[in-house]
N, C-alpha and C positions, 0 to 999 in steps of 0.2 A: 220245364213246362207241363211235362208230362210226369212231372210230380204235383205240381200244384191241380191238377185234375185228377190227379187216381188218389190223390188226398183230402179231396173235395166229397164233402158229406151228402151231398145234393145226387153222386154219383153210387151211393153204399146202395148195396144186390141189385147193381147194374153189371152184367156180364162184360168186361172185355174183352174186346176180340183184336189184335194185331195180326194181319196181314202181313206177310214178307212175299218178296219179288220169287217168283219158283227159278232159281240156281241149277243145273242138271250138276253144273261143273265142282262148288262147294259151298256148303249150305249149311257151315258150321259156325261162323259169325253170326250166323239166325239165332242161334242159341246161345248164343254170351251171350244178344243183346237183349233176347229175351230175358233173360236172366235177371241181366242188371236194371231193365223195367220193373220188375217182379222186386229186387230189390227195392227200389224208391218208392214203392206203393206204403204211405207212411211218415216216410219222412219230412225232417223241421228245413227249414234253410239255415238254420243253427244246430241242426245235429254236426256231429265233429265225426261220426265216418262220413256223413253225403260231404261233408268238405276236404277232408282227406281221399275221397275215391275223387271229384271234382276236379282238386286239382291233378291228382296223377291223371287222370283222363288227358286234363289240360296239356301236359307235356308231350302226351307217347300222341296228341295226334298234331304239335306244336308244327315239327317239320310240316307235313301230309298240307297242314292249311297254310304255309307259309308256300310252299308251292303254288297254291291254287293262285292265291291271291296273285303272285306274281304272272304265272297267265293270262290273268283277268285284267290286272296290269297292259300288261306288253299288247294286249290285243286289243284294249280301251283306246292306246296312244297310237294306233294301228288307225282304228277308226275315226280318233281325233285328226289325224295327218290329213289323211281322205279328205275328210270334211273341210278340213281348214285351206286347204286350195281356193285358189282365186280364182275369178270366172276367167280372168287371162290366162294363165296356165293349164287353164282346166280348156279351153279353146286350142289353144297350140298342139297339146296332148291330144287332140280329137282331129279324125279324117274330116280334112271340109272334103264336103263335095255340090260336085255346081252340075246345074244340069245347062246346060248351053241349048240352044235353038240354033239354025243354020245363018242369022243375023248376030252370032257371037254376043246378043245379051245376054247375059245369067238370071235366073228363078225368073224370067217374063215366056208363057205359053199365050199364045197367039190360034185359037184356032178357024 
């Protein structure tokens, strides 16, 4: 997406400002990312350097993407399981609070 935007002729001579979060611990990765973005300027989707770099970066991030996908799927399954409970099972697990008046009739208030 950035490659397409940066190569669009309508954006020629318009300064590009990249904002990166400030992390006091380690900001070395931002320099690498900015260099990569600068490298993408003017590259076409058929450029062999672009294709090779794309495949290389896909391989590097594959494990991380897989771990994130597994965490997401686990969270979704937990949500689905909670949503799939029928009303009877929900009623069994919930505490029932009965209000009784002096006559012993539940739920009727006589003032």
